[in-house]
C-alpha beads as a LAMMPS data file, in Angstrom:
LAMMPS data file: protein, C-alpha beads

116 atoms
115 bonds

1 atom types
1 bond types

-500.0 500.0 xlo xhi
-500.0 500.0 ylo yhi
-500.0 500.0 zlo zhi

Masses

1 110.0

Atoms # bond

1 1 1 -5.631 -17.064 9.360
2 1 1 -5.479 -13.515 8.112
3 1 1 -2.580 -12.945 5.796
4 1 1 -1.476 -10.100 3.537
5 1 1 1.526 -10.394 1.245
6 1 1 3.074 -7.519 -0.673
7 1 1 4.901 -7.703 -3.973
8 1 1 6.331 -5.270 -6.477
9 1 1 8.635 -2.381 -5.726
10 1 1 12.338 -2.324 -6.409
11 1 1 14.590 0.372 -7.832
12 1 1 12.857 3.149 -9.755
13 1 1 14.257 6.315 -11.301
14 1 1 12.906 9.677 -10.179
15 1 1 9.801 10.513 -12.155
16 1 1 9.119 6.855 -12.810
17 1 1 6.241 4.620 -11.845
18 1 1 5.750 1.405 -9.963
19 1 1 2.829 -0.713 -8.834
20 1 1 2.643 -2.600 -5.582
21 1 1 0.302 -5.514 -4.974
22 1 1 -1.098 -6.934 -1.767
23 1 1 -2.590 -10.421 -1.885
24 1 1 -5.054 -11.002 0.944
25 1 1 -6.446 -14.193 2.449
26 1 1 -8.172 -15.472 5.571
27 1 1 -10.908 -12.853 5.719
28 1 1 -13.728 -11.488 3.605
29 1 1 -11.697 -9.117 1.473
30 1 1 -14.637 -7.038 0.285
31 1 1 -15.791 -6.247 3.820
32 1 1 -12.744 -4.522 5.288
33 1 1 -10.862 -1.315 4.735
34 1 1 -7.372 -1.850 3.379
35 1 1 -4.385 0.415 3.851
36 1 1 -0.881 1.089 2.611
37 1 1 1.768 2.376 4.992
38 1 1 5.420 3.172 4.462
39 1 1 8.467 3.561 6.655
40 1 1 11.708 5.221 5.663
41 1 1 14.954 4.586 7.579
42 1 1 15.009 6.521 10.810
43 1 1 11.382 7.625 10.455
44 1 1 8.089 6.494 11.881
45 1 1 5.695 4.406 9.839
46 1 1 3.195 6.641 8.081
47 1 1 -0.177 6.030 6.484
48 1 1 -0.025 6.450 2.716
49 1 1 -3.499 5.513 1.490
50 1 1 -6.719 3.894 2.663
51 1 1 -9.609 2.384 0.773
52 1 1 -12.810 1.849 2.735
53 1 1 -15.232 -0.995 2.160
54 1 1 -17.958 -1.128 1.216
55 1 1 -18.144 2.020 -0.839
56 1 1 -14.546 2.255 -1.950
57 1 1 -13.877 5.793 -0.779
58 1 1 -10.186 6.637 -0.546
59 1 1 -7.919 8.850 1.514
60 1 1 -4.312 9.777 0.800
61 1 1 -1.446 11.368 2.649
62 1 1 -0.849 14.900 1.421
63 1 1 2.643 13.922 0.310
64 1 1 1.311 11.418 -2.253
65 1 1 -2.009 12.966 -3.236
66 1 1 -2.314 13.224 -6.997
67 1 1 0.555 10.806 -7.582
68 1 1 -0.526 7.546 -5.917
69 1 1 -3.726 5.590 -6.469
70 1 1 -5.049 2.826 -4.249
71 1 1 -7.386 0.239 -5.749
72 1 1 -8.605 -3.278 -5.182
73 1 1 -9.697 -6.226 -7.280
74 1 1 -12.277 -8.124 -5.283
75 1 1 -12.227 -11.064 -7.693
76 1 1 -8.507 -11.535 -7.012
77 1 1 -8.534 -10.561 -3.314
78 1 1 -5.765 -8.149 -4.164
79 1 1 -5.109 -4.509 -3.384
80 1 1 -2.833 -2.277 -5.416
81 1 1 -0.897 0.929 -5.022
82 1 1 -0.074 2.639 -8.307
83 1 1 2.737 5.104 -7.751
84 1 1 3.528 7.722 -10.386
85 1 1 5.959 10.644 -10.511
86 1 1 8.081 8.971 -7.866
87 1 1 10.488 11.115 -5.886
88 1 1 13.542 10.152 -3.808
89 1 1 11.489 11.050 -0.736
90 1 1 9.191 8.145 -1.581
91 1 1 11.995 5.691 -0.824
92 1 1 10.737 3.432 1.960
93 1 1 9.496 0.014 2.907
94 1 1 5.842 -0.213 1.910
95 1 1 3.419 -2.271 3.972
96 1 1 -0.069 -3.555 3.362
97 1 1 -2.362 -3.621 6.369
98 1 1 -5.879 -4.599 7.383
99 1 1 -7.808 -4.297 10.632
100 1 1 -9.926 -7.391 11.222
101 1 1 -11.965 -7.778 14.414
102 1 1 -9.829 -5.269 16.335
103 1 1 -6.542 -6.909 15.321
104 1 1 -4.241 -5.193 12.815
105 1 1 -2.374 -7.382 10.414
106 1 1 0.727 -6.454 8.438
107 1 1 2.569 -7.867 5.493
108 1 1 6.318 -8.328 5.474
109 1 1 6.775 -5.196 3.398
110 1 1 8.338 -4.462 0.048
111 1 1 11.145 -1.989 -0.568
112 1 1 10.794 0.883 -3.003
113 1 1 13.968 2.813 -3.752
114 1 1 13.778 5.925 -5.919
115 1 1 17.222 6.832 -7.178
116 1 1 18.938 7.785 -10.464

Bonds

1 1 1 2
2 1 2 3
3 1 3 4
4 1 4 5
5 1 5 6
6 1 6 7
7 1 7 8
8 1 8 9
9 1 9 10
10 1 10 11
11 1 11 12
12 1 12 13
13 1 13 14
14 1 14 15
15 1 15 16
16 1 16 17
17 1 17 18
18 1 18 19
19 1 19 20
20 1 20 21
21 1 21 22
22 1 22 23
23 1 23 24
24 1 24 25
25 1 25 26
26 1 26 27
27 1 27 28
28 1 28 29
29 1 29 30
30 1 30 31
31 1 31 32
32 1 32 33
33 1 33 34
34 1 34 35
35 1 35 36
36 1 36 37
37 1 37 38
38 1 38 39
39 1 39 40
40 1 40 41
41 1 41 42
42 1 42 43
43 1 43 44
44 1 44 45
45 1 45 46
46 1 46 47
47 1 47 48
48 1 48 49
49 1 49 50
50 1 50 51
51 1 51 52
52 1 52 53
53 1 53 54
54 1 54 55
55 1 55 56
56 1 56 57
57 1 57 58
58 1 58 59
59 1 59 60
60 1 60 61
61 1 61 62
62 1 62 63
63 1 63 64
64 1 64 65
65 1 65 66
66 1 66 67
67 1 67 68
68 1 68 69
69 1 69 70
70 1 70 71
71 1 71 72
72 1 72 73
73 1 73 74
74 1 74 75
75 1 75 76
76 1 76 77
77 1 77 78
78 1 78 79
79 1 79 80
80 1 80 81
81 1 81 82
82 1 82 83
83 1 83 84
84 1 84 85
85 1 85 86
86 1 86 87
87 1 87 88
88 1 88 89
89 1 89 90
90 1 90 91
91 1 91 92
92 1 92 93
93 1 93 94
94 1 94 95
95 1 95 96
96 1 96 97
97 1 97 98
98 1 98 99
99 1 99 100
100 1 100 101
101 1 101 102
102 1 102 103
103 1 103 104
104 1 104 105
105 1 105 106
106 1 106 107
107 1 107 108
108 1 108 109
109 1 109 110
110 1 110 111
111 1 111 112
112 1 112 113
113 1 113 114
114 1 114 115
115 1 115 116
């Protein structure tokens, strides 16, 4: 079955960096677009970054453009989100997601808290 599992995150100081990982299984990883979403308390879940496949083109939310980088390692079936210059507004639960055969799958999420 399709499964995506996030890891990484934690407490980060403003201006710091963190890298999230998303381990994927149960589908052909190289054939599907992969996405990162986030949801802050009291707010709707928002799309952060997308990497298409094949081709590898990327799209970012305006709020993270220039600071976050999405990437994938096909040999490891793993997607990453490198987050630099973190701001308190980046505090949220971060979720990995993939759409496979018209069904969207989510990970359990990983918390990123940006605070002094």
